[in-house]
C-alpha atoms as a printed R data frame, in Angstrom:
    type eleno elety resid chain resno        x      y       z
1   ATOM     1    CA   MET     A     1  -91.183 46.001 -52.636
2   ATOM     2    CA   THR     A     2  -93.741 46.342 -49.831
3   ATOM     3    CA   SER     A     3  -95.479 42.999 -50.367
4   ATOM     4    CA   ILE     A     4  -94.918 39.640 -52.028
5   ATOM     5    CA   PRO     A     5  -96.717 38.725 -55.263
6   ATOM     6    CA   ARG     A     6  -99.705 36.346 -55.339
7   ATOM     7    CA   ILE     A     7  -99.472 33.762 -58.122
8   ATOM     8    CA   SER     A     8 -101.866 31.067 -59.342
9   ATOM     9    CA   LEU     A     9 -100.327 27.595 -59.599
10  ATOM    10    CA   ASN     A    10 -102.869 26.736 -62.298
11  ATOM    11    CA   ASN     A    11 -101.568 29.639 -64.388
12  ATOM    12    CA   LEU     A    12  -97.961 28.609 -63.844
13  ATOM    13    CA   ASN     A    13  -98.752 25.084 -64.987
14  ATOM    14    CA   ILE     A    14 -100.161 26.365 -68.283
15  ATOM    15    CA   ASN     A    15  -97.171 28.707 -68.766
16  ATOM    16    CA   ASN     A    16  -99.208 31.885 -68.392
17  ATOM    17    CA   LEU     A    17  -96.718 34.621 -69.323
18  ATOM    18    CA   ASN     A    18  -97.940 37.118 -66.719
19  ATOM    19    CA   SER     A    19  -97.654 34.560 -63.910
20  ATOM    20    CA   ILE     A    20  -94.205 33.441 -65.063
21  ATOM    21    CA   SER     A    21  -93.064 37.070 -65.161
22  ATOM    22    CA   LYS     A    22  -94.357 37.668 -61.608
23  ATOM    23    CA   LEU     A    23  -92.559 34.539 -60.427
24  ATOM    24    CA   GLN     A    24  -89.280 35.577 -62.069
25  ATOM    25    CA   GLU     A    25  -89.462 39.000 -60.436
26  ATOM    26    CA   ALA     A    26  -90.182 37.543 -56.997
27  ATOM    27    CA   LEU     A    27  -87.367 35.010 -57.246
28  ATOM    28    CA   GLU     A    28  -84.759 37.572 -58.226
29  ATOM    29    CA   LEU     A    29  -85.838 40.230 -55.709
30  ATOM    30    CA   HIS     A    30  -86.370 38.332 -52.462
31  ATOM    31    CA   GLY     A    31  -87.362 34.739 -53.251
32  ATOM    32    CA   PHE     A    32  -90.830 34.918 -51.643
33  ATOM    33    CA   PHE     A    33  -94.319 34.661 -53.182
34  ATOM    34    CA   SER     A    34  -97.743 33.364 -52.198
35  ATOM    35    CA   LEU     A    35  -99.485 30.601 -54.123
36  ATOM    36    CA   CYS     A    36 -103.209 30.365 -54.779
37  ATOM    37    CA   GLU     A    37 -105.181 27.679 -56.657
38  ATOM    38    CA   HIS     A    38 -102.840 25.026 -55.283
39  ATOM    39    CA   ASN     A    39 -105.503 22.334 -54.699
40  ATOM    40    CA   ILE     A    40 -104.441 21.380 -51.162
41  ATOM    41    CA   ASP     A    41 -107.612 20.453 -49.248
42  ATOM    42    CA   GLN     A    42 -108.330 23.086 -46.592
43  ATOM    43    CA   THR     A    43 -110.108 20.469 -44.468
44  ATOM    44    CA   LEU     A    44 -106.869 18.464 -44.282
45  ATOM    45    CA   ILE     A    45 -104.907 21.596 -43.348
46  ATOM    46    CA   ASP     A    46 -107.392 22.444 -40.585
47  ATOM    47    CA   GLU     A    47 -107.235 18.881 -39.275
48  ATOM    48    CA   CYS     A    48 -103.436 19.009 -39.139
49  ATOM    49    CA   TYR     A    49 -103.501 22.234 -37.152
50  ATOM    50    CA   GLU     A    50 -105.884 20.636 -34.662
51  ATOM    51    CA   LYS     A    51 -103.620 17.589 -34.289
52  ATOM    52    CA   SER     A    52 -100.624 19.887 -33.864
53  ATOM    53    CA   LYS     A    53 -102.324 21.878 -31.091
54  ATOM    54    CA   GLU     A    54 -103.420 18.675 -29.381
55  ATOM    55    CA   PHE     A    55  -99.841 17.393 -29.327
56  ATOM    56    CA   PHE     A    56  -98.273 20.615 -28.061
57  ATOM    57    CA   ASN     A    57 -100.896 20.787 -25.284
58  ATOM    58    CA   LEU     A    58  -99.561 17.520 -23.827
59  ATOM    59    CA   ASP     A    59  -97.545 17.586 -20.608
60  ATOM    60    CA   THR     A    60  -93.877 18.356 -21.202
61  ATOM    61    CA   SER     A    61  -92.871 14.950 -19.832
62  ATOM    62    CA   LYS     A    62  -94.995 13.225 -22.487
63  ATOM    63    CA   LYS     A    63  -93.596 15.367 -25.298
64  ATOM    64    CA   ASN     A    64  -90.007 14.879 -24.158
65  ATOM    65    CA   LYS     A    65  -90.207 11.110 -24.600
66  ATOM    66    CA   TYR     A    66  -90.357 11.805 -28.349
67  ATOM    67    CA   ALA     A    67  -87.186 13.968 -28.382
68  ATOM    68    CA   ASN     A    68  -84.256 12.629 -30.441
69  ATOM    69    CA   PRO     A    69  -81.278 14.964 -30.048
70  ATOM    70    CA   HIS     A    70  -78.889 12.220 -31.218
71  ATOM    71    CA   ILE     A    71  -80.305 12.628 -34.750
72  ATOM    72    CA   ALA     A    72  -80.586 16.446 -34.474
73  ATOM    73    CA   GLY     A    73  -84.341 16.164 -34.052
74  ATOM    74    CA   ALA     A    74  -84.721 14.869 -37.616
75  ATOM    75    CA   ARG     A    75  -87.843 13.078 -36.447
76  ATOM    76    CA   GLY     A    76  -90.047 13.680 -33.453
77  ATOM    77    CA   TYR     A    77  -90.019 16.462 -30.886
78  ATOM    78    CA   THR     A    78  -87.550 19.307 -30.316
79  ATOM    79    CA   PRO     A    79  -88.141 21.107 -26.981
80  ATOM    80    CA   PHE     A    80  -88.667 24.822 -26.462
81  ATOM    81    CA   GLY     A    81  -85.539 26.986 -26.617
82  ATOM    82    CA   LYS     A    82  -83.324 24.464 -28.415
83  ATOM    83    CA   GLU     A    83  -82.923 25.767 -31.979
84  ATOM    84    CA   THR     A    84  -80.786 28.895 -32.344
85  ATOM    85    CA   ALA     A    85  -80.656 30.832 -35.623
86  ATOM    86    CA   LEU     A    86  -77.302 30.925 -37.425
87  ATOM    87    CA   GLY     A    87  -75.072 33.561 -35.850
88  ATOM    88    CA   GLU     A    88  -77.433 34.170 -32.909
89  ATOM    89    CA   LYS     A    89  -76.872 33.449 -29.217
90  ATOM    90    CA   THR     A    90  -80.482 33.656 -28.023
91  ATOM    91    CA   PRO     A    91  -82.581 30.554 -28.859
92  ATOM    92    CA   ASP     A    92  -85.838 30.870 -30.759
93  ATOM    93    CA   LEU     A    93  -89.045 30.901 -28.715
94  ATOM    94    CA   LYS     A    94  -90.532 27.728 -30.145
95  ATOM    95    CA   GLU     A    95  -90.954 23.979 -29.866
96  ATOM    96    CA   PHE     A    96  -91.573 21.766 -32.894
97  ATOM    97    CA   TRP     A    97  -92.189 18.319 -34.361
98  ATOM    98    CA   HIS     A    98  -90.595 16.797 -37.474
99  ATOM    99    CA   HIS     A    99  -92.366 14.353 -39.789
100 ATOM   100    CA   GLY     A   100  -90.933 12.892 -42.993
101 ATOM   101    CA   PRO     A   101  -91.863 10.569 -45.840
102 ATOM   102    CA   LEU     A   102  -93.125  7.026 -45.465
103 ATOM   103    CA   ILE     A   103  -89.866  5.234 -46.224
104 ATOM   104    CA   ASP     A   104  -89.058  1.760 -47.527
105 ATOM   105    CA   GLY     A   105  -85.904 -0.053 -48.618
106 ATOM   106    CA   SER     A   106  -85.544  2.151 -51.694
107 ATOM   107    CA   TYR     A   107  -84.796  5.270 -49.619
108 ATOM   108    CA   ASP     A   108  -81.327  6.413 -48.574
109 ATOM   109    CA   LEU     A   109  -80.476  4.872 -45.197
110 ATOM   110    CA   ARG     A   110  -79.762  8.326 -43.760
111 ATOM   111    CA   ILE     A   111  -83.458  9.239 -44.038
112 ATOM   112    CA   HIS     A   112  -85.129  8.383 -40.742
113 ATOM   113    CA   LYS     A   113  -88.408  6.596 -40.087
114 ATOM   114    CA   ASN     A   114  -91.299  8.585 -38.614
115 ATOM   115    CA   ILE     A   115  -92.164  8.279 -34.931
116 ATOM   116    CA   GLU     A   116  -95.621  7.122 -33.884
117 ATOM   117    CA   VAL     A   117  -97.490  9.371 -31.443
118 ATOM   118    CA   ASP     A   118  -99.636  7.401 -28.992
119 ATOM   119    CA   GLU     A   119 -101.502 10.247 -27.287
120 ATOM   120    CA   VAL     A   120 -103.078 11.925 -30.346
121 ATOM   121    CA   GLN     A   121 -105.501  9.817 -32.354
122 ATOM   122    CA   GLN     A   122 -104.751  9.541 -36.103
123 ATOM   123    CA   PHE     A   123 -101.715 11.840 -35.684
124 ATOM   124    CA   ASN     A   124  -99.385  9.976 -38.037
125 ATOM   125    CA   ILE     A   125 -102.045  9.098 -40.606
126 ATOM   126    CA   THR     A   126 -103.147 12.729 -40.849
127 ATOM   127    CA   PHE     A   127  -99.628 14.089 -41.261
128 ATOM   128    CA   ASP     A   128  -98.726 11.325 -43.734
129 ATOM   129    CA   LYS     A   129 -101.528 12.679 -45.939
130 ATOM   130    CA   LEU     A   130 -100.357 16.269 -45.639
131 ATOM   131    CA   PHE     A   131  -96.736 15.317 -46.285
132 ATOM   132    CA   TYR     A   132  -97.726 13.481 -49.468
133 ATOM   133    CA   GLU     A   133  -99.791 16.418 -50.753
134 ATOM   134    CA   LEU     A   134  -97.199 19.093 -49.940
135 ATOM   135    CA   ASN     A   135  -94.335 17.004 -51.306
136 ATOM   136    CA   ASN     A   136  -96.098 16.686 -54.663
137 ATOM   137    CA   LEU     A   137  -96.953 20.394 -54.640
138 ATOM   138    CA   ALA     A   138  -93.363 21.387 -53.795
139 ATOM   139    CA   ILE     A   139  -91.966 19.252 -56.641
140 ATOM   140    CA   ASN     A   140  -94.460 20.932 -58.992
141 ATOM   141    CA   VAL     A   141  -93.440 24.409 -57.786
142 ATOM   142    CA   LEU     A   142  -89.726 23.581 -58.069
143 ATOM   143    CA   SER     A   143  -90.345 22.460 -61.648
144 ATOM   144    CA   CYS     A   144  -92.000 25.822 -62.416
145 ATOM   145    CA   ILE     A   145  -89.080 27.650 -60.830
146 ATOM   146    CA   GLY     A   146  -86.599 25.644 -62.901
147 ATOM   147    CA   VAL     A   147  -88.389 26.614 -66.114
148 ATOM   148    CA   THR     A   148  -88.054 30.327 -65.250
149 ATOM   149    CA   ILE     A   149  -84.246 30.013 -65.331
150 ATOM   150    CA   GLY     A   150  -84.151 27.985 -68.539
151 ATOM   151    CA   LEU     A   151  -84.046 24.441 -67.162
152 ATOM   152    CA   ASP     A   152  -86.092 21.479 -68.328
153 ATOM   153    CA   LYS     A   153  -89.248 21.051 -66.239
154 ATOM   154    CA   ASP     A   154  -87.968 17.690 -64.943
155 ATOM   155    CA   TYR     A   155  -84.411 18.870 -64.210
156 ATOM   156    CA   PHE     A   156  -84.709 18.692 -60.420
157 ATOM   157    CA   TYR     A   157  -86.865 15.557 -60.231
158 ATOM   158    CA   PRO     A   158  -83.930 13.123 -59.723
159 ATOM   159    CA   TRP     A   159  -82.755 15.312 -56.831
160 ATOM   160    CA   VAL     A   160  -86.035 15.277 -54.909
161 ATOM   161    CA   ASP     A   161  -87.470 11.861 -55.803
162 ATOM   162    CA   LYS     A   162  -87.318 10.016 -52.459
163 ATOM   163    CA   GLY     A   163  -85.813 13.155 -50.952
164 ATOM   164    CA   ASN     A   164  -85.048 13.951 -47.317
165 ATOM   165    CA   SER     A   165  -87.951 16.403 -47.085
166 ATOM   166    CA   LEU     A   166  -89.492 17.511 -43.841
167 ATOM   167    CA   LEU     A   167  -92.838 18.636 -42.464
168 ATOM   168    CA   ARG     A   168  -92.442 20.773 -39.351
169 ATOM   169    CA   MET     A   169  -95.218 21.567 -36.865
170 ATOM   170    CA   ILE     A   170  -94.257 24.623 -34.790
171 ATOM   171    CA   HIS     A   171  -95.688 26.032 -31.568
172 ATOM   172    CA   TYR     A   172  -94.638 29.491 -30.422
173 ATOM   173    CA   PRO     A   173  -95.943 29.791 -26.823
174 ATOM   174    CA   PRO     A   174  -97.435 33.092 -25.623
175 ATOM   175    CA   ALA     A   175  -94.720 35.762 -25.521
176 ATOM   176    CA   ASP     A   176  -94.479 39.123 -23.781
177 ATOM   177    CA   ASN     A   177  -92.722 42.221 -25.110
178 ATOM   178    CA   THR     A   178  -89.384 41.570 -23.387
179 ATOM   179    CA   ASN     A   179  -88.344 39.398 -26.359
180 ATOM   180    CA   ILE     A   180  -90.472 39.884 -29.460
181 ATOM   181    CA   TYR     A   181  -88.396 37.580 -31.696
182 ATOM   182    CA   ARG     A   182  -90.163 34.231 -31.755
183 ATOM   183    CA   ALA     A   183  -87.849 33.119 -34.568
184 ATOM   184    CA   ARG     A   184  -84.858 35.340 -35.143
185 ATOM   185    CA   GLU     A   185  -83.564 36.341 -38.551
186 ATOM   186    CA   HIS     A   186  -82.591 33.265 -40.557
187 ATOM   187    CA   ALA     A   187  -82.604 31.728 -44.030
188 ATOM   188    CA   ASP     A   188  -83.856 28.226 -44.800
189 ATOM   189    CA   ILE     A   189  -81.379 25.427 -45.506
190 ATOM   190    CA   ASN     A   190  -83.315 23.478 -48.136
191 ATOM   191    CA   LEU     A   191  -84.357 23.911 -51.793
192 ATOM   192    CA   ILE     A   192  -87.793 25.522 -51.339
193 ATOM   193    CA   THR     A   193  -90.211 25.953 -48.437
194 ATOM   194    CA   LEU     A   194  -94.017 25.882 -48.471
195 ATOM   195    CA   LEU     A   195  -95.844 27.457 -45.527
196 ATOM   196    CA   ILE     A   196  -99.504 26.774 -44.821
197 ATOM   197    CA   GLY     A   197 -101.447 29.001 -42.440
198 ATOM   198    CA   ALA     A   198  -99.338 32.036 -43.342
199 ATOM   199    CA   GLN     A   199 -102.227 34.433 -42.768
200 ATOM   200    CA   GLU     A   200 -101.336 34.621 -39.063
201 ATOM   201    CA   LYS     A   201  -99.422 37.771 -38.083
202 ATOM   202    CA   GLY     A   202  -95.699 37.825 -37.434
203 ATOM   203    CA   LEU     A   203  -93.827 36.513 -40.496
204 ATOM   204    CA   GLU     A   204  -91.533 39.151 -42.001
205 ATOM   205    CA   VAL     A   205  -89.142 39.063 -44.981
206 ATOM   206    CA   LYS     A   206  -86.008 41.187 -45.263
207 ATOM   207    CA   ASN     A   207  -86.055 43.633 -48.171
208 ATOM   208    CA   LYS     A   208  -83.012 44.709 -50.177
209 ATOM   209    CA   ASP     A   209  -82.903 48.008 -48.259
210 ATOM   210    CA   ASN     A   210  -82.839 46.059 -44.938
211 ATOM   211    CA   SER     A   211  -86.430 47.019 -44.135
212 ATOM   212    CA   TRP     A   212  -88.907 44.260 -43.279
213 ATOM   213    CA   ILE     A   213  -91.908 43.229 -45.388
214 ATOM   214    CA   LYS     A   214  -94.832 41.999 -43.294
215 ATOM   215    CA   ILE     A   215  -96.298 38.912 -44.944
216 ATOM   216    CA   SER     A   216 -100.057 39.144 -45.313
217 ATOM   217    CA   ALA     A   217 -101.345 36.115 -47.223
218 ATOM   218    CA   ASP     A   218 -104.939 35.241 -48.031
219 ATOM   219    CA   GLU     A   219 -106.416 32.589 -45.760
220 ATOM   220    CA   ASN     A   220 -106.050 29.641 -48.152
221 ATOM   221    CA   ASP     A   221 -102.794 30.713 -49.809
222 ATOM   222    CA   ILE     A   222  -99.453 28.988 -49.329
223 ATOM   223    CA   VAL     A   223  -96.319 31.121 -48.961
224 ATOM   224    CA   CYS     A   224  -93.287 29.813 -50.865
225 ATOM   225    CA   ASN     A   225  -89.640 30.771 -50.569
226 ATOM   226    CA   ILE     A   226  -86.193 29.824 -51.825
227 ATOM   227    CA   GLY     A   227  -83.707 28.067 -49.519
228 ATOM   228    CA   ASP     A   228  -79.926 28.133 -49.348
229 ATOM   229    CA   MET     A   229  -79.470 24.941 -51.371
230 ATOM   230    CA   LEU     A   230  -81.284 26.408 -54.384
231 ATOM   231    CA   GLN     A   231  -79.440 29.709 -54.016
232 ATOM   232    CA   LEU     A   232  -76.163 27.748 -54.022
233 ATOM   233    CA   VAL     A   233  -76.842 25.718 -57.176
234 ATOM   234    CA   THR     A   234  -78.153 28.767 -59.079
235 ATOM   235    CA   GLU     A   235  -75.040 30.761 -58.133
236 ATOM   236    CA   GLY     A   236  -77.158 33.345 -56.339
237 ATOM   237    CA   LYS     A   237  -79.541 34.033 -59.226
238 ATOM   238    CA   LEU     A   238  -82.367 32.791 -56.991
239 ATOM   239    CA   LYS     A   239  -82.373 34.464 -53.585
240 ATOM   240    CA   SER     A   240  -82.582 32.735 -50.208
241 ATOM   241    CA   THR     A   241  -83.763 35.679 -48.165
242 ATOM   242    CA   PRO     A   242  -83.579 36.159 -44.385
243 ATOM   243    CA   HIS     A   243  -86.927 36.150 -42.601
244 ATOM   244    CA   ARG     A   244  -88.151 36.138 -39.018
245 ATOM   245    CA   VAL     A   245  -91.241 35.702 -36.847
246 ATOM   246    CA   VAL     A   246  -92.062 38.495 -34.406
247 ATOM   247    CA   LYS     A   247  -94.664 39.233 -31.763
248 ATOM   248    CA   TYR     A   248  -95.937 42.779 -32.261
249 ATOM   249    CA   GLU     A   249  -96.116 44.961 -29.165
250 ATOM   250    CA   ASP     A   250  -99.837 45.680 -29.626
251 ATOM   251    CA   GLU     A   251 -100.603 41.993 -30.130
252 ATOM   252    CA   GLU     A   252 -102.077 39.988 -27.272
253 ATOM   253    CA   ALA     A   253  -99.895 37.304 -25.705
254 ATOM   254    CA   LYS     A   254 -101.146 34.059 -27.226
255 ATOM   255    CA   SER     A   255  -99.806 30.922 -28.868
256 ATOM   256    CA   ARG     A   256  -98.884 30.957 -32.541
257 ATOM   257    CA   TYR     A   257  -98.904 27.806 -34.694
258 ATOM   258    CA   SER     A   258  -97.237 27.224 -38.043
259 ATOM   259    CA   ILE     A   259  -96.660 24.298 -40.442
260 ATOM   260    CA   PRO     A   260  -93.862 24.716 -43.013
261 ATOM   261    CA   PHE     A   261  -92.797 22.010 -45.470
262 ATOM   262    CA   PHE     A   262  -89.106 21.903 -46.422
263 ATOM   263    CA   LEU     A   263  -88.280 20.299 -49.773
264 ATOM   264    CA   HIS     A   264  -84.879 18.606 -49.568
265 ATOM   265    CA   PRO     A   265  -82.915 16.522 -52.054
266 ATOM   266    CA   SER     A   266  -81.896 12.955 -51.331
267 ATOM   267    CA   PRO     A   267  -78.778 12.848 -49.103
268 ATOM   268    CA   ASP     A   268  -76.654 11.421 -51.954
269 ATOM   269    CA   THR     A   269  -77.444 14.324 -54.315
270 ATOM   270    CA   MET     A   270  -74.484 16.455 -55.366
271 ATOM   271    CA   LEU     A   271  -75.480 20.103 -55.066
272 ATOM   272    CA   LYS     A   272  -73.779 21.421 -58.201
273 ATOM   273    CA   SER     A   273  -74.240 24.571 -60.236
274 ATOM   274    CA   VAL     A   274  -77.079 24.233 -62.745
275 ATOM   275    CA   PHE     A   275  -75.146 26.591 -65.055
276 ATOM   276    CA   ASP     A   276  -71.567 25.281 -64.749
277 ATOM   277    CA   SER     A   277  -70.954 21.591 -65.465
278 ATOM   278    CA   SER     A   278  -67.376 21.850 -64.138
279 ATOM   279    CA   ASP     A   279  -68.575 22.654 -60.598
280 ATOM   280    CA   ASP     A   280  -67.558 19.924 -58.134
281 ATOM   281    CA   GLY     A   281  -70.488 20.664 -55.832
282 ATOM   282    CA   VAL     A   282  -71.134 19.519 -52.277
283 ATOM   283    CA   LEU     A   283  -72.988 16.452 -51.039
284 ATOM   284    CA   ALA     A   284  -76.497 17.355 -49.840
285 ATOM   285    CA   HIS     A   285  -76.049 15.288 -46.671
286 ATOM   286    CA   ASP     A   286  -72.845 17.151 -45.754
287 ATOM   287    CA   PHE     A   287  -74.389 20.551 -46.461
288 ATOM   288    CA   LEU     A   288  -77.378 19.767 -44.231
289 ATOM   289    CA   ASP     A   289  -75.305 18.201 -41.452
290 ATOM   290    CA   GLU     A   290  -73.028 21.223 -41.193
291 ATOM   291    CA   ARG     A   291  -75.979 23.600 -40.942
292 ATOM   292    CA   LEU     A   292  -77.778 21.509 -38.298
293 ATOM   293    CA   LYS     A   293  -74.682 21.721 -36.112
294 ATOM   294    CA   ALA     A   294  -74.480 25.477 -36.699
295 ATOM   295    CA   ILE     A   295  -78.047 26.042 -35.446
296 ATOM   296    CA   LYS     A   296  -77.339 23.879 -32.371
297 ATOM   297    CA   LEU     A   297  -79.608 20.930 -33.137
298 ATOM   298    CA   TYR     A   298  -76.638 18.602 -32.507
């Protein structure tokens, strides 16, 4: 494979056999594909990128007041050079912000409330809208994925209804060629990830032969990939593939911005094999907590 397949969500939703076949192939090879006809408003996406840039352009002292290391940065700001990929010693060259669902008393108490940003007008309202849209899209995509492995289309819904999902705004500051790895090789923790704005250079996916596939998505496409939780419960049938973000040597030194959405189950979900009813599983909260410690967010 030298590229990832491009699949129409509209075609998946009507069980188009060609689209389902392309999805099955992508999931079993490297777990990455790009999604078109997804109906996320491009104007909203553009607005979120502008709000993200406005926040990251604030003075460091203003950003730091929103840092919450005691909750592993589950909400708010995580400073530059904090997160370190699993098994790595050099931190990633990024700073980021975490935004979650609008919670009420029906949510698990371990899911944190969002933090209001004072300095950027309409920041929370704008990202609340994007979270809602991407959460619905991710649940739809997960349903399509479940169907490809023989599950009922609603199989995963109880897992992700009122889930601990996360919208992450990332800023990679300008980098020189002394360290080209803005985000070192890693796999995602969650069920599935949706990435908007994936047309920007630098995202690479590890192929089976250990070569790297450069992701080149159309401007309005969303890149989707499998996370470790879904790989676990499908006993490896669906692949959570290592990926990274690099700065190419011939690329000018400039900031890079990214907004991934991580679909997570509710903390009280037991992550059990979808094929083996005798599997004891692991609590989603425990799985996530262990990984957050491993990547040095605690």
